[in-house]
C-alpha positions as CSV (number, residue, x, y, z in Angstrom):
1,M,-11.1,0.7,-14.5
2,I,-9.8,1.4,-10.3
3,N,-12.9,2.0,-8.8
4,F,-11.2,2.1,-4.8
5,H,-9.1,4.7,-3.8
6,P,-7.4,5.8,-0.8
7,S,-9.3,8.9,0.8
8,D,-8.2,12.1,0.7
9,A,-6.9,12.4,4.5
10,L,-5.4,9.4,3.5
11,L,-3.6,11.1,0.4
12,Q,-2.9,14.2,2.4
13,A,-1.2,12.1,5.2
14,H,0.8,10.3,2.5
15,V,2.0,13.8,1.4
16,A,2.6,14.9,4.9
17,G,5.1,12.1,5.6
18,E,2.8,11.4,8.4
19,L,1.9,7.7,7.5
20,P,4.1,4.1,8.5
21,L,6.3,2.7,5.9
22,A,3.5,-0.7,5.7
23,L,0.7,2.1,5.3
24,T,2.6,4.7,3.0
25,T,4.2,1.6,0.4
26,A,0.4,0.9,0.2
27,V,-1.0,4.4,-0.8
28,A,2.4,5.1,-3.1
29,A,1.9,1.3,-4.6
30,H,-1.8,2.3,-5.9
31,C,-0.5,6.1,-7.2
32,E,1.7,4.6,-9.2
33,L,-1.1,2.1,-10.9
34,C,-4.1,5.2,-10.8
35,E,-3.4,8.3,-12.9
36,V,-6.3,10.4,-10.9
37,C,-4.6,10.1,-7.4
38,K,-1.3,10.5,-8.7
39,A,-2.7,13.9,-10.2
40,R,-4.4,14.2,-6.6
41,T,-1.0,13.6,-5.0
42,A,0.5,16.5,-7.2
43,Q,-2.2,18.8,-6.3
44,L,-1.9,17.6,-2.5
45,S,2.0,18.3,-2.9
46,D,2.1,21.7,-4.6
47,K,-0.7,22.9,-1.8
48,F,1.6,21.5,1.0
49,A,5.2,23.0,-0.3
50,Q,3.3,25.9,-0.3
51,E,1.6,26.0,3.2
52,L,5.1,25.3,4.6
53,F,7.1,28.2,2.4
54,D,4.2,30.5,3.8
55,V,5.2,30.0,7.6
56,A,8.7,32.0,7.8
57,P,11.3,30.8,10.7
58,F,11.9,32.5,13.7
59,G,8.8,33.6,14.4
60,A,8.3,35.9,11.0
61,T,4.9,35.9,9.7
62,E,5.7,35.3,5.6
63,L,8.8,34.9,3.6
64,S,8.9,36.7,1.2
65,E,10.1,35.7,-2.7
66,F,13.2,36.7,-3.1
67,D,13.6,34.7,0.6
68,A,12.1,31.7,-0.7
69,V,14.3,31.2,-3.6
70,T,17.1,32.0,-1.8
71,M,16.3,29.4,0.5
72,L,15.4,27.2,-2.1
73,T,18.8,27.8,-3.8
74,G,21.1,27.9,-0.5
75,I,19.8,24.0,-0.1
76,T,20.3,22.4,-3.2
77,A,23.6,24.2,-3.7
78,M,24.6,21.9,-0.6
79,E,23.4,18.5,-2.3
80,P,25.5,17.0,-4.5
81,A,24.5,16.4,-8.5
82,I,23.5,13.3,-8.8
83,E,22.9,11.8,-12.5
84,S,19.5,10.8,-12.8
85,T,19.0,7.1,-14.0
86,P,15.4,5.4,-14.7
87,V,13.8,3.8,-12.0
88,L,13.3,-0.4,-12.9
89,S,9.8,-1.8,-12.2
90,P,10.8,-4.9,-9.7
91,Q,9.8,-8.2,-11.2
92,I,8.8,-11.5,-8.4
93,A,8.4,-14.7,-9.8
94,I,5.5,-17.3,-8.3
95,G,3.1,-19.4,-9.1
96,G,4.8,-19.9,-12.9
97,D,4.2,-16.5,-13.0
98,T,6.4,-13.1,-13.6
99,Y,5.0,-10.4,-12.4
100,S,6.0,-6.5,-12.4
101,L,5.6,-4.3,-9.6
102,P,5.2,-0.5,-8.3
103,R,8.7,1.1,-8.4
104,V,8.2,1.5,-4.7
105,F,9.0,-2.1,-3.6
106,R,11.9,-2.4,-5.4
107,H,13.7,-2.4,-1.8
108,Q,11.4,-5.3,0.2
109,L,11.4,-7.9,-2.1
110,Q,12.9,-11.6,-1.0
111,D,12.4,-15.0,-2.1
112,N,10.8,-16.7,1.2
113,W,7.3,-17.4,0.2
114,K,4.8,-19.5,2.6
115,G,1.6,-20.9,2.2
116,I,-0.9,-23.8,1.6
117,G,-2.6,-25.1,-0.8
118,K,-3.8,-22.3,-3.4
119,V,-2.7,-19.1,-1.1
120,N,1.0,-18.1,-0.9
121,R,2.3,-14.9,1.2
122,L,5.8,-13.1,1.0
123,R,6.4,-11.4,4.3
124,L,7.9,-7.6,3.9
125,A,9.7,-6.2,6.6
126,T,8.2,-2.6,7.9
127,G,10.0,-2.5,10.8
128,E,6.3,-2.1,12.7
129,N,5.6,-4.0,15.6
130,R,1.9,-4.5,15.0
131,A,1.1,-4.1,11.5
132,R,2.0,-6.8,8.9
133,A,2.5,-6.5,5.5
134,S,2.9,-9.2,2.4
135,L,2.4,-10.2,-1.3
136,L,-0.8,-12.6,-0.9
137,H,-0.2,-14.7,-3.9
138,I,-4.1,-16.6,-5.0
139,A,-3.7,-18.8,-7.9
140,A,-6.6,-19.5,-10.1
141,G,-9.5,-21.1,-8.3
142,G,-8.4,-20.3,-4.8
143,E,-9.8,-18.3,-1.8
144,I,-9.5,-16.9,1.4
145,P,-12.4,-18.5,3.9
146,A,-14.6,-16.4,5.2
147,H,-13.6,-13.8,8.3
148,T,-13.5,-10.5,9.9
149,H,-11.3,-8.0,11.1
150,K,-10.2,-7.4,14.6
151,G,-8.2,-4.0,12.9
152,Q,-8.8,-2.9,9.7
153,E,-7.0,-4.2,6.5
154,V,-6.0,-3.0,3.5
155,T,-5.6,-4.4,0.4
156,L,-4.0,-3.2,-2.7
157,L,-4.6,-5.7,-5.9
158,L,-1.2,-5.3,-8.1
159,A,-2.5,-8.0,-10.8
160,G,-5.5,-10.4,-11.4
161,E,-8.9,-10.4,-10.5
162,F,-11.2,-11.0,-7.1
163,S,-14.3,-10.7,-5.9
164,D,-16.0,-11.0,-2.5
165,E,-20.0,-9.9,-0.9
166,Y,-19.5,-6.0,-1.8
167,S,-17.7,-6.6,-5.5
168,N,-15.2,-6.9,-8.1
169,Y,-12.0,-5.8,-8.2
170,Q,-9.5,-5.2,-10.7
171,P,-5.3,-4.2,-10.8
172,G,-5.1,-0.5,-8.8
173,D,-8.1,-0.9,-6.7
174,F,-7.3,0.2,-2.9
175,I,-9.9,-1.6,-0.5
176,V,-9.9,-1.2,3.1
177,M,-11.8,-3.3,5.7
178,S,-12.7,-3.2,9.0
179,S,-14.4,-4.9,11.9
180,E,-18.3,-3.9,10.2
181,H,-17.3,-6.2,7.2
182,E,-17.3,-9.9,7.1
183,H,-15.9,-11.4,3.6
184,A,-14.8,-14.2,1.5
185,P,-12.2,-13.3,-1.0
186,R,-12.1,-15.6,-4.4
187,T,-10.6,-15.6,-7.5
188,A,-11.5,-17.2,-11.1
189,S,-8.2,-16.3,-12.6
190,G,-5.4,-15.9,-9.7
191,C,-4.4,-12.6,-8.9
192,L,-1.0,-11.1,-6.9
193,C,-2.0,-8.5,-3.5
194,Y,-0.3,-6.1,-1.0
195,T,-2.4,-6.8,2.0
196,L,-1.7,-4.9,5.6
197,V,-3.4,-6.0,8.1
198,D,-2.7,-4.9,12.0
199,A,-4.8,-7.3,14.1
200,P,-5.9,-11.2,13.3
201,L,-8.2,-12.0,11.1
202,Y,-11.5,-13.5,12.9
203,F,-12.7,-16.5,10.2
204,T,-16.5,-17.1,10.6
205,K,-17.3,-20.2,8.9
206,G,-16.4,-23.8,8.6
207,I,-13.0,-25.4,9.6
208,S,-10.7,-22.8,9.3
209,K,-13.0,-21.3,12.5
210,L,-10.3,-23.2,14.5
211,L,-7.7,-21.2,13.3
212,N,-8.8,-18.5,15.4
213,P,-6.9,-19.8,18.4
214,I,-3.9,-19.2,16.8
215,G,-4.3,-16.0,15.0
216,E,-1.6,-13.9,17.1
217,L,0.7,-16.3,15.6
218,I,-0.2,-16.8,12.1
219,Y,-1.3,-13.2,10.9
């Protein structure tokens, strides 16, 4: 069962096209996995469309039903007919396993995993200066050292399981952490996540604290 979801404000911003690519990818992928948020997004989309067509062009106060239908007909008439073909879920292999991913990732994948020990990361291009989006694979028995955040961290669990000081997470969970949180994610059976951070992590315990001075280079 999915227990962690994007906020309603985040879903509204996603529907309105106001989110940057990396964050809208996270929300779209979650909605592919979560029937609750998929239905909520459809409701918000209908509401957004209704509000959009209630505002008439050229200073008028309202579009008539006839005008709205005429406008939509004109727009669709200008678009070439496109034969509908199913969009397949992309797949990616790491650690001897192959994972099927939400379709939103189909144009972003490459085979350039980097890592150390049980933790591997595949960076995704987002065209953003500060935000860093990645697929993160943690093999069975692996963990991320205890850390807090200089900014915001969004994690979408795509496969497997992991836990931290706050909860146990299942595929589809959409987890948001900030500077108010300190945790050490760990997995017994392995997991694959989509992660988004807008500032370096700050490691808080043990030898991993030595990485903090070069945090800007490795996040």
